[in-house]
N, C-alpha and C positions, 0 to 999 in steps of 0.2 A: 297078356300079349307075349308071345314067343319071341325069342332073339331073332328068329327068321323073319318074322312079321315086322319087327322093329327095323331091321336092316333094309327090308324091301321099302318100307315108308321113307327111311332116309334116303335110299337111292331114288325113289320117286320124286321126293323134293329137290334133290339135286338136279335131276333131269328137267324138272319144271323151271327151276332157276336158270339152268344153263339154256334152255330154249327161250326163256324170257330175255337173256343177255344177247343171245344171237339175234332175235327179233329186233331189238332196240338198235343193235349194231347195223342190222340191215337197213332200218329206217332212217338212221341218223348219218350213215356213210356219205349219201350224196350231199348233205348239208355241210359236213366237214370238208369235202372236196371243193364245195363252192368257196368256202372261207379260205381254205388253204391256197387255192389258185388265185385268189385275189392278191397274193404276196408274190406271184410268180412273174418272172421277166421273160415272156415268150420271144422266140426268134422271128416268127412269122406272123401271119394274121390270126392264126387259131391258137386260143390259150387252152391248149388240151394236152400239152406234154411238159412235164416240170423241167424247167431250164435253170432256175436259180432265184434265190430269195432277193426281194427288193421292197422297199417302202414307196417307191415313186408312184405306184398306182393310187395308194392312199393319199399322197401328197397332191394329187390332181384327179380327184374322184369324178369330177364334172367336165373332164377335157373332151368327152364325146357328147355334144349338144344333143344329138338325136336321141340318145338314151336318156339324158336328163330331161329333155321336154316330154318324152313318152312317159317317164316315171311321174313327172308333175300332173299329167293328164289322168294317169291312173289314180293318183291320189285325190284329185278333184272329183273324179267319177265316184270313188269309194266313199269320200266324205258326204257328197250329197245323197246318195243312194242309201248310205248307212243311216243318216238322220232320218229319212223318210220311212225306211223299212223298220227301224227301231220304234218310231212312232206308231206305225200301223200295226207292227206285230205285237207291241205291249198291249195295245188296246184289244187286239183279237185274243191274246192269251188271257187277259184279265176277263174278259166277256165269257170265254170258254170255261174258265175255272171257276167263276162266281155264279153264273146264271145257267139255268136249264131252259132251253127255248127249242122251238121246232126248226128244224134244219141244222142243228148243232153238229149232227152226224155228218151231214154233207159238207159243212165248213171244215170239219176235221179231214175229210177225204180230199178236199181241195188244197189243204195245207200239206198233206203228204205227197200229192202228185208232183210238184216241182222238184221234190227231193229224190223221188224215185224214177222219174222219167229221164230217159237218156238226154244229155245236153244238147246232142245235135238235133233232136226233136224239137226241144223248146226253142233252140236258136233259129232254126229254119222256119218254124211255125211263126214266131214273131217277125221275122224277116218278110215272110208272105203277107202278113198282116199289115205291116208298114207299106210294103210296096203296093198292095191292093188299095190302100187309102191315099196313095201318093204322097206318103210322108218321107221327107228327105232324112236319110239316116245319118246320124252323127252323135254328138255329146247327148242331146236329149233322148234318143232312142236307147242309147247304151245304158243310160241311168234308168229308163223305164224297164229295160231287160233285166237289169241287176236287182231292181226293187222287187221284181216278180219272184225271184228265187230267194232273195234275202229275207223276204217277209216270212216265208215258211220256216227258215231256220231260227229267226228271232222268236217266233210264236211257240215253236217246239221246245226251244232251249228254255225260254221263261216259264213256260207251263210246267216243266220238270222242276224248276225253282220253287213255284208257288203251289205245288200240287198239295202240300200239307199245311198251307197257310190257314191260319185261324181268322176268318173274317168277322167273328165275333168281337175281334178287337175294335174294329171300326165302330160297331154297335155300342161298345162300352165307352169309347170317346164321345160318341154322339149322346149317350145317356148323361155324360158329364158336362154337357153344354156345347159341344163343338159341332159346327156345321158340317154336313157331308163332305164339302169340299175341303175344309180344314182337317177333318178326321182322315181323309185320304193323303193329303200332303205332309201331315204330321205323324201319322201311324203307319199307313199302309206303304206308301212310296219309300221311305227309309228302309223299310224291311225288305222290299223287292228290288231295291236299287243294284246291289251286287249282281243279281241275275240279268237286270237290264244291261249293265255294263258288260257282263260276260257275252251276252248275246249280240250286242253291238260290235264288240271286238271281233268275235267270230264272223259275223257278216261282212265287217270291214276287210278282213283277211280274205274271204272268199271272193269279195268283189275285186281286189287287187290281182288275185291269182286266176281269175277267169279268163279263158282264152275262146272257147269254143262259141258260147253265145255272144260274146263280144264280137267275133270274128264275122258272124253273120249280120250283126246290127250296127257295126261301126261305120260303114261307109268309108269316107276319107279320114276319119279319125284314128289315130294311131296311139294306142295304149302301150304300156310296158311289155306285156306278153306278146302283143303283136309285132312290136319292134324287135324283140329277142328272136322270135320266130323268122322273121324276114331278114334280119342281119345274120342268122347263123349259117345261111347258105353262102355268105360271102366272107364274113369274118366274126371271130368271136374274141373282141378285145378283153383285156383283164378288167377294165373299167366296169364291164357288165357284172363280173363277180363282185366288185367293190360295191356297187349300188345294191345289188342282191343281199350282200352281208351287212350292209346299213340297215336295210329293211328288217333282216333278221335281229339284229343288235337292238333296234328300236322295239321290236316286239317283245324281246326278252326284258327289256328295261320297263315296259308298261307292265308286264305280267309280274315282275319283281315288286314294282311299286305298288300294284294292286294287292299282292300278298302282304306286304308291309302295312299298308293302310288297314286291311281287314284285320290282320293280327293285333294291331294297336286298338282297334275298335272293340275287339273281343276283349282285350286285356281291360280297357276301360269299362266296358260294360260289366265284366266280372268283379272289378274293383268297387264300382258303384253299387253292385248287388251285395257285396260283403259288408259295405258301410250302411 
């Protein structure tokens, strides 16, 4: 390799690294702004211009009950829909990964459709279905709508996790005297549990974040994104940034906790293997 080729490779690596840094800055800049303006002391109704640093917003994070109530509703919807979607998506992922049956290709297609279709199409279609059946839109319809797209993300994420799973481990456990149910809970489930947790966290975040599908099917129900959209035309208080920052820090804490638990499990497994 000539010196010219080596210098070109070094320049290429530097350009790639610089592009990656710029891309990350572009992605994380809005998040930084949200957290930063949670410490702002605005002079008017709109918290969009930096006026001065204050901790009063964090001292009274729930001083705007309309935002707090909407956040509680979003958390309730996300909790219920995530549990249902995780259960259904896990069963679908295991069935598609472990068995070959007629119609599996169609099932794969139906799993991808909610992820690739525009949200406005999904939301309006579900709203039309509910209205045609005379179903009153509210908490139940929003949960159903969220489960519809969450199942796809759970199943696809978990399938990627268990794609290389050795199902012969279950057979080995049953050869040693374990029942099929015990072999699943003692062998298979602990191995795929990290994938289930990752898929459920992803679906939970998608549920809290969703606006379009929720907008069509909420009726009189007000979730946090809907409340933010409605209030932004009148005022943007700093408590909005505080609640959003709290969600962000909570998500980071969960991810860090998961990484710590996983690293401890790996160290324990490697230690037992050495002994």
